[in-house]
C-alpha positions as CSV (number, residue, x, y, z in Angstrom):
1,M,-124.0,181.3,-129.3
2,K,-121.2,182.5,-131.7
3,K,-118.6,181.9,-129.0
4,V,-119.9,178.4,-128.4
5,F,-119.9,177.7,-132.1
6,A,-116.3,179.1,-132.4
7,V,-115.2,176.8,-129.6
8,L,-116.8,173.8,-131.2
9,L,-115.2,174.6,-134.5
10,L,-111.8,174.9,-132.9
11,V,-112.3,171.5,-131.1
12,L,-113.4,169.9,-134.4
13,L,-110.4,171.3,-136.3
14,A,-108.0,170.2,-133.5
15,T,-109.5,166.7,-133.8
16,V,-109.1,166.6,-137.5
17,V,-105.5,167.7,-137.3
18,F,-104.7,165.2,-134.5
19,A,-106.3,162.4,-136.5
20,G,-104.4,163.4,-139.6
21,A,-101.2,163.5,-137.7
22,A,-101.8,160.1,-136.1
23,N,-102.6,158.6,-139.5
24,E,-99.5,160.3,-141.0
25,S,-97.5,158.9,-138.2
26,K,-98.6,155.3,-138.9
27,S,-98.1,155.6,-142.7
28,S,-94.8,157.6,-142.4
29,G,-91.5,156.2,-143.3
30,S,-89.9,155.6,-146.6
31,G,-87.2,153.5,-148.2
32,R,-86.9,149.8,-147.5
33,V,-86.5,147.2,-144.8
34,V,-84.7,143.9,-145.4
35,V,-86.2,141.0,-143.5
36,Y,-84.4,137.7,-142.9
37,S,-87.0,135.0,-142.1
38,P,-87.4,131.3,-141.8
39,H,-91.2,131.5,-141.5
40,D,-93.4,129.5,-143.8
41,A,-94.1,131.4,-147.1
42,D,-97.8,132.1,-146.6
43,P,-97.8,133.6,-143.1
44,L,-94.6,135.4,-144.0
45,A,-96.2,137.0,-147.1
46,A,-99.3,137.9,-145.2
47,G,-97.4,139.7,-142.4
48,V,-95.3,141.6,-145.0
49,A,-98.4,142.6,-147.0
50,L,-100.0,144.0,-143.8
51,F,-96.9,146.0,-143.0
52,E,-96.7,147.5,-146.5
53,K,-100.3,148.4,-146.3
54,A,-99.7,150.2,-143.0
55,Y,-96.5,151.8,-144.2
56,P,-96.9,152.2,-148.0
57,G,-93.7,154.3,-148.3
58,I,-91.6,151.3,-147.1
59,T,-90.8,148.4,-149.3
60,V,-90.1,145.1,-147.6
61,E,-87.4,142.8,-149.1
62,V,-87.5,139.3,-147.8
63,V,-84.6,136.8,-147.7
64,A,-86.1,133.4,-146.8
65,A,-84.0,130.4,-145.6
66,G,-83.6,128.2,-142.6
67,T,-82.8,129.7,-139.2
68,G,-79.3,128.3,-139.0
69,E,-78.4,129.5,-142.5
70,L,-79.8,133.0,-141.9
71,A,-77.9,133.3,-138.6
72,Q,-74.7,132.3,-140.3
73,R,-75.4,134.9,-142.9
74,V,-75.8,137.6,-140.3
75,V,-72.4,136.6,-138.8
76,A,-70.8,136.6,-142.2
77,E,-72.2,140.0,-143.0
78,S,-71.5,141.6,-139.6
79,A,-68.8,143.9,-141.0
80,N,-71.2,145.2,-143.5
81,P,-74.8,144.2,-142.6
82,Q,-77.2,143.6,-145.5
83,G,-80.3,142.7,-143.4
84,D,-82.3,144.8,-141.0
85,V,-84.6,142.4,-139.2
86,F,-84.5,138.7,-138.2
87,W,-88.1,137.7,-138.0
88,G,-88.6,134.1,-136.8
89,G,-86.5,131.3,-135.6
90,G,-86.6,129.9,-132.0
91,A,-85.5,132.4,-129.4
92,D,-83.0,129.9,-128.1
93,T,-81.2,130.1,-131.4
94,L,-81.5,133.9,-131.6
95,A,-80.1,134.1,-128.0
96,A,-77.0,132.3,-129.3
97,Y,-76.4,135.2,-131.7
98,V,-77.2,138.2,-129.5
99,D,-73.8,139.7,-130.2
100,Y,-75.1,140.5,-133.7
101,F,-78.4,142.2,-132.6
102,E,-79.3,145.7,-131.5
103,P,-81.1,146.3,-128.2
104,Y,-84.7,147.6,-128.7
105,V,-87.7,148.0,-126.4
106,C,-90.6,147.6,-128.7
107,A,-93.8,149.6,-128.5
108,N,-95.7,146.5,-127.3
109,D,-93.3,145.7,-124.5
110,S,-95.9,146.0,-121.7
111,V,-98.1,143.2,-123.1
112,I,-95.3,140.7,-123.6
113,A,-94.2,138.6,-120.6
114,E,-90.6,138.8,-119.4
115,A,-90.2,135.1,-120.2
116,Y,-90.6,135.9,-123.8
117,K,-88.0,138.7,-124.0
118,D,-84.3,138.9,-123.8
119,G,-83.1,140.5,-120.5
120,K,-81.2,143.1,-122.5
121,D,-83.9,143.6,-125.1
122,L,-81.8,142.0,-127.9
123,W,-84.7,139.9,-129.1
124,I,-88.4,139.8,-128.5
125,G,-90.7,136.8,-128.6
126,E,-93.5,137.0,-131.1
127,S,-95.1,133.6,-131.0
128,P,-94.7,130.7,-128.4
129,L,-94.3,127.4,-130.2
130,P,-95.2,124.1,-128.5
131,M,-93.9,121.0,-130.3
132,V,-96.1,118.3,-131.7
133,F,-95.9,114.8,-133.2
134,I,-97.9,114.9,-136.5
135,Y,-99.1,111.6,-137.9
136,N,-100.8,110.1,-141.0
137,K,-103.8,108.0,-140.0
138,K,-103.5,106.0,-143.2
139,L,-100.1,104.8,-142.1
140,I,-100.3,104.4,-138.3
141,D,-103.1,103.4,-135.9
142,E,-103.8,106.3,-133.6
143,K,-103.3,104.0,-130.5
144,D,-99.7,103.5,-131.7
145,V,-98.8,107.2,-132.0
146,P,-96.1,108.0,-129.5
147,T,-97.0,110.5,-126.7
148,T,-93.5,110.8,-125.3
149,W,-90.0,111.5,-126.6
150,E,-89.1,108.0,-125.6
151,G,-92.0,106.7,-127.7
152,L,-90.1,107.9,-130.8
153,C,-87.7,105.1,-130.2
154,D,-90.3,102.3,-130.7
155,P,-88.8,99.8,-133.2
156,K,-92.1,99.8,-135.1
157,L,-91.4,103.4,-136.2
158,K,-87.9,102.7,-137.5
159,G,-87.4,104.7,-140.7
160,R,-90.9,106.1,-140.5
161,I,-90.2,109.3,-138.6
162,A,-89.7,112.7,-140.3
163,Y,-87.1,114.9,-138.5
164,C,-84.9,117.7,-139.6
165,S,-81.2,118.3,-138.8
166,P,-80.8,120.6,-135.7
167,A,-77.8,122.0,-137.5
168,K,-80.1,123.5,-140.2
169,S,-83.3,124.3,-138.4
170,G,-84.0,126.4,-135.3
171,S,-87.2,124.4,-134.5
172,A,-85.4,121.1,-134.8
173,Y,-82.7,122.4,-132.5
174,T,-85.4,123.3,-129.9
175,Q,-86.8,119.8,-130.4
176,L,-83.4,118.2,-129.8
177,C,-83.0,120.3,-126.6
178,T,-86.5,119.4,-125.5
179,M,-85.6,115.8,-125.9
180,L,-82.4,116.3,-123.9
181,F,-84.1,118.1,-121.1
182,S,-86.9,115.6,-120.8
183,Q,-84.5,113.2,-119.0
184,K,-83.1,113.5,-115.5
185,T,-79.6,114.3,-116.8
186,L,-78.0,115.5,-120.0
187,D,-76.1,112.2,-120.3
188,D,-79.5,110.4,-120.1
189,G,-80.8,112.8,-122.7
190,W,-78.0,112.0,-125.1
191,K,-78.6,108.3,-124.6
192,L,-82.2,108.9,-125.6
193,V,-81.0,110.9,-128.7
194,D,-78.7,108.0,-129.6
195,K,-81.7,105.6,-129.6
196,F,-83.8,108.1,-131.5
197,I,-81.4,108.7,-134.3
198,A,-80.9,104.9,-134.6
199,N,-84.7,104.7,-135.2
200,L,-84.4,107.3,-138.0
201,D,-82.6,104.6,-140.0
202,G,-80.3,107.1,-141.7
203,K,-83.1,109.4,-142.9
204,I,-82.8,113.0,-141.8
205,L,-84.3,116.0,-143.6
206,S,-82.5,119.3,-144.4
207,S,-85.7,121.5,-144.0
208,S,-88.0,121.5,-141.0
209,G,-90.7,122.7,-143.4
210,N,-90.8,119.3,-145.0
211,C,-91.5,117.3,-141.9
212,H,-95.2,118.0,-141.8
213,K,-95.5,118.0,-145.6
214,L,-93.9,114.6,-146.1
215,V,-96.2,113.1,-143.4
216,A,-99.2,114.6,-145.1
217,S,-98.1,113.2,-148.5
218,G,-97.6,109.7,-147.0
219,E,-93.8,109.4,-147.1
220,Y,-93.6,109.2,-143.4
221,A,-96.0,108.0,-140.7
222,V,-94.9,110.4,-138.0
223,G,-93.1,113.7,-137.9
224,V,-91.6,115.9,-135.2
225,T,-92.8,119.4,-136.0
226,I,-94.1,122.7,-134.5
227,E,-97.7,123.5,-133.6
228,K,-98.1,126.2,-136.2
229,S,-97.4,123.7,-139.0
230,A,-99.6,120.9,-137.7
231,V,-102.7,123.0,-137.1
232,L,-102.8,123.8,-140.8
233,Y,-104.1,120.2,-141.3
234,N,-107.1,120.6,-138.9
235,D,-109.5,120.1,-141.8
236,N,-107.6,117.1,-143.2
237,P,-109.3,113.9,-141.8
238,D,-106.2,111.8,-142.5
239,I,-103.8,113.9,-140.4
240,G,-103.7,114.2,-136.7
241,Y,-101.2,115.5,-134.1
242,I,-100.5,115.2,-130.4
243,Y,-98.6,117.4,-127.9
244,P,-96.0,115.1,-126.3
245,K,-95.3,115.0,-122.6
246,K,-92.5,117.2,-121.2
247,N,-93.0,119.6,-124.0
248,S,-91.5,123.1,-124.6
249,A,-93.0,126.4,-125.7
250,V,-89.9,128.4,-126.8
251,P,-91.1,131.4,-128.8
252,D,-90.2,132.4,-132.3
253,G,-88.4,135.8,-131.9
254,V,-87.8,139.0,-133.8
255,A,-84.6,141.0,-133.6
256,I,-82.9,144.0,-135.2
257,I,-79.6,143.2,-136.8
258,K,-76.7,145.3,-135.3
259,G,-75.5,148.0,-137.6
260,C,-78.4,147.5,-140.0
261,P,-78.8,150.1,-142.8
262,N,-82.4,150.8,-142.2
263,K,-82.7,150.9,-138.4
264,E,-85.8,153.2,-138.1
265,N,-87.8,151.0,-140.5
266,A,-86.5,147.9,-138.6
267,K,-88.0,149.4,-135.4
268,L,-91.3,150.0,-137.2
269,F,-91.3,146.4,-138.4
270,V,-90.6,144.9,-135.0
271,D,-93.4,147.1,-133.5
272,F,-95.8,145.9,-136.2
273,V,-95.2,142.1,-136.0
274,T,-95.7,142.3,-132.2
275,G,-98.7,144.7,-132.6
276,L,-102.3,143.8,-132.3
277,E,-103.2,143.8,-136.0
278,C,-100.4,141.5,-137.2
279,Q,-100.6,139.2,-134.1
280,K,-104.4,138.8,-134.6
281,D,-104.1,138.1,-138.3
282,Q,-101.3,135.6,-137.8
283,N,-103.4,133.8,-135.2
284,T,-106.7,133.9,-137.0
285,N,-105.5,133.1,-140.5
286,W,-102.3,131.1,-139.9
287,K,-102.9,129.6,-136.5
288,R,-99.8,131.1,-135.0
289,R,-100.0,131.6,-131.2
290,P,-100.0,135.2,-130.1
291,V,-97.3,136.3,-127.6
292,R,-99.4,139.3,-126.4
293,S,-101.1,138.8,-123.0
294,D,-104.1,140.8,-124.2
295,L,-104.8,138.4,-127.1
296,P,-106.0,134.9,-126.2
297,P,-105.2,132.3,-128.8
298,V,-108.1,131.5,-131.2
299,G,-108.3,127.8,-132.3
300,L,-105.5,126.7,-130.1
301,C,-105.4,125.2,-126.6
302,E,-104.1,127.3,-123.7
303,L,-100.5,126.7,-122.8
304,S,-101.5,125.9,-119.3
305,T,-103.2,122.7,-120.5
306,L,-100.0,121.3,-121.9
307,D,-97.4,119.2,-120.0
308,L,-94.4,121.6,-120.3
309,G,-91.1,120.2,-119.1
310,D,-88.2,122.0,-117.5
311,Y,-86.6,123.6,-120.6
312,D,-83.2,125.1,-119.7
313,F,-83.3,128.1,-122.1
314,A,-80.0,129.5,-120.9
315,Y,-78.2,126.2,-121.4
316,A,-79.7,125.8,-124.9
317,A,-78.8,129.3,-125.9
318,N,-75.3,129.4,-124.4
319,N,-74.2,126.0,-125.6
320,K,-75.7,125.8,-129.1
321,A,-72.4,125.5,-130.9
322,A,-71.3,122.6,-128.6
323,I,-74.7,120.8,-128.9
324,V,-74.8,121.1,-132.7
325,E,-71.2,119.9,-132.9
326,K,-72.1,116.9,-130.8
327,W,-75.1,116.3,-133.0
328,N,-72.9,116.5,-136.1
329,D,-70.5,114.0,-134.6
330,L,-73.2,111.4,-134.2
331,P,-73.1,108.4,-136.6
332,I,-76.2,109.4,-138.5
333,N,-74.3,112.5,-139.8
334,H,-71.4,110.5,-141.4
């Protein structure tokens, strides 16, 4: 009996030590991690708070701005990086800046589909993002809401569409490319864009975060935005949204900045935002679509139900500078 008791005691002690070590492992780490992020303020703050709770020894410093502005900041600081992690922004934009990111295979790699990861592990998708047309029911009859990219060129919508500059916003860049790829050829795509910008009637926003807000406030009847912004109005009876045909679902991504000063903490942050706890919280509380294959989206339709077009990710990533330059040369920008 004494021998049995001794064995049980040893097992119990080993379990306690193992549990303590596991807990210490999760809460280990010290110092800081600097996160560059274009995410909306509330889900960004929620994710940071969860990380700091899991790793109380690490302080998160956030630099918030648009995707394009942050990407240019990473380039400007490349000789002496100040940031550690780039959290957010369309993966097609991140892919255009892979020279400034570190390769890293995150701890959740096995539950993230290859389509949502860089082939050299320079960025990792963390939330697929379909595009939507959000609309104010007080300003437009639901039967008149466009369901296609061509529908945005309806003369009845002239000057009534909220859209952000693709030179400033990663999501707006993805929207521009989705529009281009919705046509048979790129030339046809640019002809569609010409008609679209003529219908904007000289009005173009500098922040994609304002597209849904200005539709909700009644300044615009329709806005081109991302799913995660539109679903925040699910309880507002005056606001609706539709998923256009020939849509895209490019993921927001997360990447470690090359030469960053806090690389180990950056790895912990990447693992955390792609981890089960953060992904579940972002989906449940902020309606962001999980990238994990083991976490079905709550409150969102399945991607398989959407009309997804043929989005040429490689072209969008490899030709971003040229596409943005062509956009900047269009009459609306002068």
